[in-house]
DOVEX-696662 format. One line per field, with one value per residue: residue in one letter; x, y, z of N, C-alpha, C in turn. Coordinates in steps of 0.001 Angstrom, whole numbers, always signed. Layout:
residuo <- [A,...]
n.u <- [X,...]
n.v <- [Y,...]
n.w <- [Z,...]
ca.u <- [X,...]
ca.v <- [Y,...]
ca.w <- [Z,...]
c.u <- [X,...]
c.v <- [Y,...]
c.w <- [Z,...]
This chain:
residuo <- [X,X,X,X,X,X,X,X,X,X,X,X,X,X,X,X,X,X,X,X,X,X,X,X,X,X,X,X,X,X,X,X,X,X,X,X,X,X,X,X,X,X,X,X,X,X,X,X,X,X,X,X,X,X,X,X,X,X,X,X,X,X,X,X,X,X,X,X,X,X,X,X,X,X,X,X,X,X,X,X,X,X,X,X,X,X,X,X,X,X,X,X,X,X,X,X,X,X,X,X,X,X,X,X,X,X,X,X,X,X,X,X,X,X,X,X,X,X,X,X,X,X,X,X,X,X,X,X,X,X,X,X,X,X,X,X,X,X,X,X,X,X,X,X,X,X,X,X,X,X,X,X,X,X,X,X,X,X,X,X,X,X,X,X,X,X,X,X,X,X,X,X,X,X,X,X,X,X,X,X,X,X,X,X,X,X,X,X,X,X,X,X,X,X,X,X,X,X,X,X,X,X,X,X,X,X,X,X,X,X,X,X,X,X,X,X,X,X,X,X,X,X,X,X,X,X,X,X,X,X,X,X,X,X,X,X,X,X,X,X,X,X,X,X,X,X,X,X,X,X,X,X,X,X,X,X,X,X,X,X,X,X,X,X,X,X,X,X,X,X,X,X,X,X,X,X,X,X,X,X,X,X,X,X,X,X,X,X,X]
n.u <- [+35834,+33226,+29642,+27035,+23995,+20988,+20695,+18252,+16272,+13873,+14981,+17811,+17914,+16796,+18572,+20933,+20262,+18441,+19578,+22066,+22971,+25045,+25597,+23151,+23001,+25183,+24314,+21898,+22877,+24408,+22615,+20341,+19332,+20931,+22220,+25581,+25390,+23148,+23416,+22922,+23673,+23285,+21039,+17864,+16046,+12678,+9447,+8396,+5724,+4470,+1693,+75,-1355,-3225,-4309,-2599,-145,+1371,+3979,+5755,+6761,+9344,+10338,+12189,+12403,+13396,+14678,+16428,+18794,+17845,+15197,+14083,+12271,+12659,+11639,+12451,+12263,+12101,+10816,+9426,+7899,+5993,+2841,-350,-1110,+1100,+2340,+294,+236,+2803,+2704,+560,+1555,+3784,+2491,+935,+2914,+3883,+1759,+1363,+3288,+2496,+767,-2598,-3339,-727,+1861,+2094,+4575,+6297,+6493,+8462,+10421,+9505,+10961,+10896,+12425,+12317,+13136,+12820,+12278,+11390,+10364,+8618,+8028,+7568,+7809,+10167,+13769,+15121,+16233,+16334,+14386,+13298,+11078,+9357,+7347,+6644,+6629,+5070,+5561,+7870,+10327,+12191,+10956,+9931,+7769,+8420,+8448,+7452,+9269,+10236,+12137,+12569,+13850,+14546,+15589,+16542,+17033,+17206,+18885,+21805,+25004,+26808,+25413,+25406,+27909,+29017,+28352,+29620,+29547,+26827,+26274,+27784,+26419,+23871,+24562,+25458,+23014,+21725,+23451,+24678,+24298,+23099,+24549,+26958,+30340,+32568,+33317,+33235,+36227,+35983,+33805,+34756,+36725,+35421,+34648,+32115,+30349,+31647,+31307,+28509,+28223,+29461,+27598,+25744,+26729,+26330,+27163,+26770,+24282,+21784,+20516,+17712,+17225,+18109,+16223,+13998,+14764,+14663,+11970,+10840,+11299,+9683,+7196,+7100,+7021,+4541,+2881,+3321,+2224,-441,-1075,-732,-2622,-4974,-4868,-5160,-7689,-9139,-8785,-10152,-12741,-13132,-13054,-15295,-17306,-16954,-17705,-20337,-21337,-20814,-22531,-24980,-24868,-24831,-27369,-28914,-28263,-29193,-31923,-32434,-31787,-33752,-36040,-35526,-35530,-38200,-39487,-38494,-39696,-42366,-42307,-41585,-43833,-45742,-44793,-45119,-47889,-48652,-47552,-49099,-51581,-51059,-50600,-53159,-54614,-53505,-54439]
n.v <- [-37956,-37112,-37039,-37195,-35522,-36191,-34517,-34191,-33783,-31558,-29627,-29621,-29286,-26739,-25311,-25511,-24682,-22647,-20679,-20047,-18422,-18598,-21333,-22271,-21028,-22252,-24905,-24767,-23807,-25988,-28157,-27361,-27082,-24994,-22762,-21457,-18613,-18124,-18543,-18331,-15493,-13959,-13997,-13403,-14267,-15511,-15403,-18515,-20393,-22812,-24809,-27544,-30285,-31831,-32583,-34608,-34130,-32177,-31855,-33244,-32033,-30017,-26752,-24164,-20832,-18454,-15505,-14358,-11797,-11054,-11316,-13787,-16484,-19106,-22225,-24475,-27711,-30388,-33474,-35981,-38249,-39636,-38819,-39089,-36500,-35020,-33844,-32104,-30366,-29096,-27729,-26045,-24460,-23238,-21851,-20129,-18575,-17372,-15759,-13999,-12115,-9806,-6708,-5424,-4341,-4203,-4667,-7556,-8187,-7800,-10071,-12650,-15679,-18709,-21234,-24611,-26825,-30002,-32368,-35710,-38224,-40648,-42895,-41671,-41905,-44675,-45577,-45208,-45452,-43195,-40707,-38015,-35362,-33009,-30479,-28450,-25919,-26793,-26846,-29497,-30469,-29164,-29154,-27269,-24893,-22980,-21959,-19539,-19232,-21127,-23726,-27041,-29149,-32379,-34623,-37900,-39249,-41947,-45521,-45326,-43287,-42794,-41963,-42157,-41562,-38898,-37921,-35716,-33676,-33161,-31703,-31492,-34184,-34581,-32927,-34161,-36710,-35988,-35237,-37701,-39618,-38688,-38930,-40343,-42731,-42221,-41531,-40207,-37834,-38541,-38414,-37013,-35337,-33920,-32412,-30387,-27126,-25893,-28073,-29354,-27433,-27519,-30097,-29787,-28194,-30071,-31573,-33261,-32049,-29375,-28634,-27726,-29342,-29054,-28610,-31021,-32698,-31766,-32519,-35358,-35584,-34745,-36927,-38786,-37638,-37763,-40537,-41027,-39564,-40978,-43430,-42678,-41814,-44188,-45656,-44320,-44905,-47696,-47827,-46571,-48459,-50637,-49572,-49088,-51714,-52735,-51116,-51885,-54602,-54223,-52812,-54740,-56783,-55514,-55186,-57856,-58648,-57036,-58080,-60680,-60177,-59116,-61359,-63156,-61837,-61919,-64679,-65240,-63799,-65203,-67679,-66966,-66220,-68656,-70155,-68804,-69312,-72071,-72206,-70964,-72793,-74994,-74078,-73920,-76602,-77656,-76478,-77675,-80219]
n.w <- [+27743,+25582,+25960,+23804,+23024,+21187,+18142,+16894,+18676,+20147,+21917,+21376,+18570,+18171,+19698,+18230,+15515,+15840,+17354,+16454,+13874,+11958,+11791,+10877,+8360,+7072,+7094,+5551,+3063,+2385,+2187,+720,-2752,-4087,-6561,-7030,-7099,-5655,-2985,+572,+2492,+4795,+7602,+9259,+12125,+12214,+13829,+15129,+14028,+13642,+13151,+14638,+12812,+13997,+17392,+18304,+17240,+18408,+19424,+17835,+15584,+14882,+14334,+12636,+11594,+9125,+7400,+4576,+3456,+997,+1202,+908,+2329,+4744,+5839,+8166,+9236,+11599,+11528,+13427,+12933,+10230,+8693,+6948,+6368,+5877,+3440,+2623,+4788,+4811,+2414,+2914,+5068,+3841,+1793,+3323,+4559,+2267,+1196,+3269,+3070,+1819,+2237,+2180,-1054,-1908,-4394,-6394,-7306,-5257,-3823,-2400,-2741,-970,+879,+1824,+4004,+4941,+7262,+7668,+10060,+9412,+6753,+3874,+1215,-397,-2916,-4175,-4017,-3476,-1194,-1058,-1971,-4261,-4898,-7229,-8878,-11966,-15585,-17102,-19650,-20386,-18354,-17758,-17580,-15010,-12416,-10180,-6561,-4610,-3113,-2240,-212,+729,+3005,+3702,+6535,+6982,+6666,+3971,+3416,+1836,+1797,-371,-2650,-2840,-3480,-4654,-3053,-450,+1962,+2504,+2964,+5310,+7152,+7176,+8023,+10536,+11785,+11691,+12919,+15305,+18788,+21933,+22045,+20889,+21522,+20654,+18146,+14680,+12662,+10160,+10616,+12760,+11587,+10281,+10958,+11560,+11915,+13979,+15976,+16177,+17180,+19658,+20877,+21395,+23422,+26466,+28828,+28349,+29076,+31461,+34507,+34480,+31764,+30703,+31792,+30422,+27883,+28035,+28625,+26255,+24500,+25752,+25282,+22487,+22128,+23273,+21540,+19157,+19874,+20292,+17717,+16204,+17507,+16767,+14055,+14094,+15262,+13260,+11233,+12340,+12540,+9844,+8847,+10168,+9085,+6492,+6631,+7409,+5200,+3315,+4139,+3766,+997,+219,+1080,-566,-3100,-2786,-2552,-5078,-6595,-5713,-6636,-9380,-9785,-9146,-11170,-13341,-12883,-13209,-15898,-17021,-16356,-17882,-20453,-20515,-20345,-22752,-24554,-23953,-24851,-27596,-28186,-27747,-29813,-32002,-31852]
ca.u <- [+35070,+31933,+28404,+26259,+22549,+20501,+20366,+16889,+15398,+13430,+15923,+19097,+17716,+16614,+19809,+21909,+19843,+17608,+20334,+23375,+22689,+26137,+25418,+21967,+23376,+26042,+23458,+21000,+23670,+24888,+21551,+19419,+19907,+21183,+23356,+26545,+24992,+21928,+23727,+22497,+24807,+22925,+19636,+17245,+15064,+11272,+8696,+7958,+4267,+3997,+477,-110,-2536,-4183,-3745,-1580,+1111,+1775,+5402,+6593,+7276,+10200,+10627,+12931,+12103,+14292,+14615,+17762,+18815,+17103,+13780,+13627,+11950,+13009,+11009,+13254,+11600,+12474,+9578,+9824,+7231,+5203,+1465,-923,-1328,+2412,+2560,-699,+596,+3948,+2252,-281,+2391,+4572,+1565,+557,+4056,+4016,+738,+1444,+4315,+1886,-350,-3655,-3009,+673,+2123,+2508,+5996,+7049,+6570,+9745,+10236,+9485,+11557,+10694,+13339,+11735,+13928,+11913,+12932,+10776,+10121,+7295,+7825,+8041,+7844,+11505,+14871,+15702,+15937,+16367,+13312,+13223,+9844,+9112,+6210,+7282,+5852,+5247,+6115,+9219,+10653,+13059,+10086,+9590,+7098,+9066,+7566,+7492,+10105,+10240,+13145,+12223,+14949,+14212,+16794,+16295,+17965,+17324,+19953,+23072,+25895,+27527,+24613,+25621,+29365,+29400,+27910,+30176,+29123,+25453,+26372,+28270,+25342,+22823,+25126,+25448,+21662,+21340,+24334,+25052,+23306,+23582,+25469,+28236,+31250,+33544,+32876,+34069,+37239,+35535,+32963,+35624,+37529,+34602,+34483,+30709,+29762,+32266,+30624,+27163,+28364,+29758,+26331,+24968,+27359,+25461,+27638,+26390,+22884,+21466,+19655,+16337,+17193,+18230,+14912,+13124,+15231,+14088,+10518,+10474,+11226,+8481,+6043,+7098,+6545,+3100,+2229,+3361,+1259,-1774,-1249,-938,-3910,-6013,-4829,-5772,-9117,-9699,-8824,-11237,-14006,-13244,-13419,-16677,-18166,-16860,-18548,-21739,-21677,-20809,-23758,-26079,-24763,-25241,-28833,-29484,-28098,-30102,-33275,-32510,-31806,-35079,-36988,-35243,-36012,-39659,-39859,-38195,-40732,-43593,-42129,-41617,-45241,-46421,-44352,-45760,-49310,-48758,-47252,-50275,-52617,-50682,-50796,-54596,-55090,-53023,-55278]
ca.v <- [-38365,-36427,-37760,-36292,-35650,-36321,-33176,-34143,-33398,-30159,-28789,-29506,-28765,-25287,-24739,-25428,-23938,-21493,-19695,-19815,-18173,-19057,-22769,-22465,-20645,-23304,-26074,-24536,-23728,-27329,-29127,-26880,-27182,-23645,-22454,-20618,-17213,-18030,-18942,-17432,-14781,-13492,-14289,-12950,-15263,-15126,-16150,-19853,-20468,-24072,-25287,-28986,-30611,-32383,-32495,-35618,-33767,-30904,-31763,-34054,-31201,-28951,-25891,-22906,-20015,-17312,-14771,-13847,-10366,-10849,-11449,-15176,-17105,-20515,-22991,-25676,-28486,-31757,-34203,-37254,-39358,-39223,-39266,-38827,-35066,-34368,-32967,-31029,-29415,-28258,-26814,-25043,-23528,-22444,-20932,-19095,-17662,-16655,-14719,-13019,-11105,-8599,-6010,-5160,-3358,-4299,-5227,-8965,-8293,-7716,-11407,-13347,-17131,-19394,-22562,-25524,-27959,-30908,-33554,-36704,-39327,-41870,-42900,-41240,-42280,-46051,-45937,-44967,-45582,-41873,-40130,-36563,-35025,-31567,-30192,-27103,-25800,-26861,-27219,-30944,-30733,-28601,-28977,-26103,-23752,-23055,-20820,-19351,-18876,-22157,-24897,-27954,-30206,-33360,-35567,-39036,-39560,-43335,-46447,-44942,-42290,-43406,-40838,-42284,-41017,-37447,-37780,-34392,-32691,-33744,-30977,-31913,-35521,-34447,-32391,-35169,-37739,-35410,-35363,-39107,-40476,-38171,-39246,-40821,-43853,-41761,-41000,-39338,-37403,-39078,-37440,-36163,-34294,-33132,-31510,-29263,-26216,-25674,-29304,-29568,-26539,-28059,-31253,-29284,-27719,-31254,-32279,-33301,-31109,-28003,-28423,-27738,-30473,-28800,-28808,-32459,-33269,-31421,-33350,-36694,-35458,-34643,-38275,-39422,-37074,-38312,-41920,-40961,-39125,-42090,-44428,-42151,-41815,-45562,-46075,-43778,-45664,-49013,-47608,-46322,-49729,-51454,-48968,-49338,-53118,-52906,-50519,-52739,-55767,-53773,-52531,-56017,-57491,-54821,-55504,-59253,-58690,-56448,-59034,-61811,-59719,-59031,-62740,-63711,-61202,-62443,-66069,-65198,-63372,-66314,-68686,-66459,-66308,-70078,-70584,-68212,-70062,-73392,-72019,-70716,-74052,-75850,-73603,-74307,-78042,-77912,-76064,-78675,-81400]
ca.w <- [+26556,+25590,+25700,+22967,+22930,+19812,+17600,+16355,+19773,+20110,+22656,+20698,+17212,+18251,+20239,+17135,+14330,+16185,+18124,+15835,+12455,+11098,+11585,+10039,+6993,+6541,+6901,+4420,+1824,+2063,+1909,-307,-4105,-4587,-7414,-6291,-6992,-4851,-1624,+1645,+3088,+6131,+7911,+10497,+12547,+12224,+14841,+14732,+14214,+13084,+13795,+14446,+12017,+14938,+18737,+18583,+16590,+18987,+19723,+16952,+14494,+15399,+13191,+12746,+10428,+8958,+6136,+4242,+3145,-240,+1504,+779,+3605,+4870,+6914,+8385,+10266,+11906,+11806,+14029,+12254,+9065,+8552,+5633,+6148,+5833,+2285,+2657,+5835,+4451,+1354,+3578,+5827,+2900,+1135,+4290,+4677,+995,+1023,+4359,+2785,+1268,+2853,+1208,-2064,-2336,-5719,-6345,-7621,-4009,-3220,-2445,-2626,+319,+760,+2951,+4148,+5929,+7563,+8234,+10753,+8903,+5314,+3445,-184,-533,-4336,-4694,-3069,-3254,+117,-1224,-2915,-4520,-5626,-7713,-9800,-13279,-16765,-17271,-20967,-20429,-16937,-17580,-17311,-13596,-11799,-8879,-5441,-3579,-3348,-1103,-166,+1751,+3203,+4561,+7288,+7386,+6021,+2565,+3308,+1438,+1482,-1639,-3744,-2860,-3397,-5130,-2063,+765,+3145,+2771,+3556,+6684,+7990,+7331,+8896,+11885,+12319,+11794,+13694,+16623,+19809,+23222,+21912,+20341,+22531,+20003,+16827,+13599,+12215,+9059,+11193,+13627,+10765,+9821,+12104,+11897,+12446,+15285,+16914,+16386,+18064,+21005,+21428,+21766,+24537,+27640,+29832,+28013,+29454,+32895,+34885,+34025,+30313,+30460,+32110,+29288,+26766,+28222,+28555,+24838,+23931,+26304,+24576,+21132,+22234,+23518,+20300,+18208,+20324,+19998,+16264,+15767,+18058,+15893,+12806,+14340,+15452,+11933,+10512,+12907,+12098,+8405,+8651,+10613,+8066,+5315,+6869,+7382,+3806,+2601,+4486,+3087,-426,+54,+1216,-1775,-4196,-2541,-2885,-6532,-7108,-5427,-7563,-10718,-9819,-9187,-12510,-14236,-12673,-13835,-17336,-17376,-16286,-19033,-21628,-20441,-20649,-24187,-25225,-23760,-25744,-28962,-28321,-27834,-31137,-32967,-31747]
c.u <- [+33661,+30782,+27482,+24764,+22147,+20110,+18961,+15865,+15043,+14455,+17213,+18957,+17591,+17840,+20822,+21477,+19001,+18336,+21676,+23197,+23791,+25981,+24216,+22265,+24212,+25225,+22563,+21768,+24171,+23775,+20601,+20094,+20141,+22361,+24298,+26097,+23710,+22173,+23283,+23730,+24515,+21442,+19186,+16173,+13665,+10560,+8263,+6477,+3693,+2777,+333,-1377,-3598,-3522,-2648,-239,+1721,+3282,+6304,+7174,+8050,+10582,+11403,+12650,+13053,+14064,+16011,+17655,+18103,+15600,+13245,+13380,+12278,+12302,+11789,+12596,+12183,+11206,+9910,+9092,+6269,+3753,+900,-1090,-26,+2537,+1548,-293,+1760,+3583,+1410,+574,+3244,+3680,+1148,+1687,+4202,+3029,+818,+2535,+3701,+813,-1388,-3231,-1574,+780,+2623,+3995,+6882,+7227,+7943,+9506,+10216,+9978,+11267,+11733,+12797,+12616,+13011,+12701,+12321,+10650,+8738,+7003,+8426,+8148,+9234,+12539,+15519,+15299,+15862,+15367,+13209,+12004,+9776,+7832,+6783,+6259,+6100,+5843,+7556,+9631,+11652,+12258,+9548,+8858,+7712,+8051,+7675,+8404,+10153,+11361,+12801,+13339,+14495,+15492,+16677,+17344,+18102,+18466,+21282,+24010,+26555,+26742,+24737,+27116,+29837,+28998,+28330,+29710,+27683,+25448,+26801,+27168,+24244,+23306,+25137,+24066,+21277,+22151,+24642,+23925,+23948,+24611,+26850,+29082,+32336,+33078,+33790,+35028,+36749,+34582,+33804,+36409,+36748,+34254,+33028,+30075,+30376,+31597,+29215,+27204,+28645,+28495,+25435,+25573,+26502,+25861,+27253,+24977,+22713,+20619,+18212,+16213,+17298,+16914,+13933,+13471,+14607,+12574,+10048,+10341,+10013,+7239,+5950,+6583,+5036,+2356,+2206,+2330,-165,-2068,-1536,-2253,-5062,-6053,-5499,-7274,-9802,-9815,-9973,-12583,-14225,-13652,-14869,-17644,-18154,-17732,-20028,-22189,-21738,-22074,-24958,-26078,-25209,-26758,-29501,-29410,-29025,-31530,-33457,-32576,-33167,-36119,-36789,-35747,-37538,-40155,-39628,-39250,-42037,-43509,-42183,-43059,-46019,-46079,-45032,-47236,-49522,-48508,-48448,-51399,-52321,-50921,-52273,-55131,-54633,-53926,-56704]
c.v <- [-37792,-37418,-36790,-36577,-35667,-34942,-33071,-33757,-31917,-29232,-28556,-28909,-27241,-24610,-24529,-24448,-22701,-20411,-19341,-19649,-18668,-20560,-23034,-22111,-21742,-24554,-25914,-24501,-25102,-28225,-28666,-26894,-25823,-23612,-21521,-19172,-17021,-18375,-17873,-16800,-14318,-13775,-13510,-13977,-14670,-15923,-17507,-19977,-21738,-24552,-26783,-29255,-31318,-32421,-33503,-35270,-32503,-30758,-32437,-33291,-30039,-28055,-24643,-22125,-18826,-16670,-14253,-12397,-10047,-10964,-12859,-15758,-18593,-21107,-24293,-26475,-29887,-32476,-35617,-38447,-38803,-39647,-38731,-37341,-34307,-33386,-31824,-29951,-28519,-27304,-25694,-24006,-22653,-21424,-19798,-18082,-16802,-15495,-13659,-11971,-9775,-8024,-5749,-4056,-3387,-4966,-6665,-9136,-8200,-9086,-12033,-14848,-17613,-20823,-23371,-26627,-28818,-32144,-34540,-37841,-40661,-41781,-42334,-41646,-43663,-46487,-45778,-45176,-44237,-41343,-38609,-36201,-33506,-31302,-28707,-27106,-25720,-27184,-28696,-31295,-30237,-28247,-27853,-24835,-23890,-21796,-20640,-19021,-19858,-23301,-25728,-28973,-31112,-34391,-36655,-39516,-40967,-44230,-46172,-43945,-42997,-42282,-40931,-41722,-39499,-37158,-36397,-33293,-33172,-33025,-31339,-33274,-35434,-33934,-33440,-36335,-37255,-35589,-36820,-39881,-39984,-38448,-39822,-41947,-43431,-41129,-40100,-39048,-37996,-38016,-36502,-35066,-33365,-32091,-30296,-28379,-26069,-26926,-29635,-28687,-27047,-29252,-30812,-28766,-28868,-32008,-32149,-32262,-29669,-27662,-28516,-28967,-30284,-29029,-30287,-33171,-32988,-32260,-34747,-36662,-35403,-36029,-39024,-38946,-37642,-39746,-41953,-40566,-40245,-43139,-43977,-42218,-43223,-46114,-45584,-44543,-47022,-48887,-47371,-47597,-50599,-50922,-49230,-50767,-53349,-52328,-51352,-53971,-55396,-53505,-53816,-56808,-56853,-55141,-56938,-59378,-58133,-57422,-60235,-61425,-59640,-60432,-63383,-63158,-61741,-63881,-66124,-64802,-64501,-67409,-68271,-66585,-67766,-70598,-70046,-68962,-71424,-73291,-71799,-71995,-75008,-75439,-73995,-75793,-78383,-77543,-77063,-79912,-81088]
c.w <- [+26632,+25419,+24975,+23102,+21461,+19269,+17024,+17416,+19676,+20752,+21880,+19307,+17237,+18844,+19110,+16060,+14638,+16944,+17489,+14323,+11525,+10792,+10680,+8584,+6343,+6206,+5670,+3100,+1402,+1553,+809,-1675,-4743,-5549,-6645,-6114,-6182,-3384,-622,+2276,+4510,+6355,+9133,+10852,+12546,+13313,+14299,+15029,+13606,+13861,+13573,+13661,+12854,+16312,+19025,+17974,+17178,+19120,+18701,+15779,+15106,+14230,+13586,+11465,+10350,+7591,+5843,+3779,+1839,-22,+1359,+2174,+3573,+6083,+7038,+9496,+10389,+12310,+12251,+13446,+11207,+9227,+7240,+5334,+5904,+4667,+2248,+3651,+5421,+3316,+1963,+4291,+4917,+2189,+2050,+4459,+3426,+902,+2110,+4143,+2382,+2186,+1763,+241,-2530,-3696,-5573,-6636,-6378,-3352,-3435,-2240,-1175,+92,+2021,+2894,+5273,+6060,+8269,+8867,+10373,+7389,+5015,+2003,-403,-1992,-4931,-3600,-2768,-1876,+48,-2312,-3034,-5399,-5985,-8536,-11203,-14363,-17043,-18627,-21085,-19004,-16694,-17300,-15890,-13167,-10412,-7791,-4299,-4012,-2067,-1264,+1007,+1815,+4166,+5250,+7879,+6735,+4527,+2345,+3053,+986,+117,-2816,-3835,-2764,-3831,-4147,-673,+2027,+3513,+3446,+5013,+7610,+8214,+8183,+10343,+12526,+12566,+12825,+15102,+17619,+21046,+23121,+21403,+21445,+21932,+18584,+15760,+13069,+11129,+9545,+12061,+12835,+10264,+11016,+12525,+12498,+13807,+16343,+17217,+17335,+19499,+21682,+21871,+22951,+25799,+28679,+29560,+28465,+30966,+33212,+34411,+32522,+29963,+30767,+30976,+28067,+26861,+28105,+27109,+24223,+24469,+25568,+23163,+21141,+22441,+22255,+19266,+18574,+20031,+18514,+15759,+16299,+17210,+14565,+12977,+14523,+14117,+11115,+11000,+12455,+10616,+8103,+9035,+9587,+6798,+5446,+6803,+5959,+2991,+2869,+3792,+1597,-693,+131,-35,-2945,-4026,-2892,-4398,-7154,-6899,-6393,-8976,-10853,-9913,-10564,-13511,-14114,-13335,-15357,-17813,-17371,-17480,-20315,-21664,-20803,-22144,-24978,-25147,-24702,-27208,-29183,-28483,-29223,-32210,-32987,-32167]
């Protein structure tokens, strides 16, 4: 009975999708919202150059990059936890890949689309129950009008992932279930995954026996690093909250002092005005007499 490693780990994710182009093509064609005439037929791998947005995110983002025979580029990443810079970062990286296609003086018509597929191990959009998000540059009045160039598919691989909502895309469901369900607790592959040749091969690449002791040590070390990064990230958030509360209290105290000073000045002015009114009334009373 096999023991599987988690395919979301840096070691296994890159072993599956960074070393086996056939599996990556099958995965992308299943998960990306391509029309039949836009399917990927062949790819070449590109250097991975994902830059962390801060030092605490050095290892939590695993990425694979490739280009198909039409020149379209694909950035595929596995992100272990979400933070506020997530959407800015994926737009930045896609934009950087887009503009780097041209040398100085090249015609803009040479530019090819760049697609980002981001698999998140946490929720990022709490305003909806949808787990699959497809973004394009569209005309808000007529969404059929699209400016080509950049597209983003974000998948929340959490409790929001409900396979029944993608009943028309069974292969996509199988691949996402593979990423979500396969791991140390699984001892046998579900029959529906076993029946698919590519997913069965991907699972075999995750079998513990396929890795050397050094690789298994690196696999465990990766999870330790992710735990440390999460702790640092949450620590920074808590520190920010404490600082924010302290600044809020400081600002609140300053505002209270300002209002008290204004109230004191208003009361003093009111007293002066009342005294003036009383004096004028006294003068009127004396003239009456």
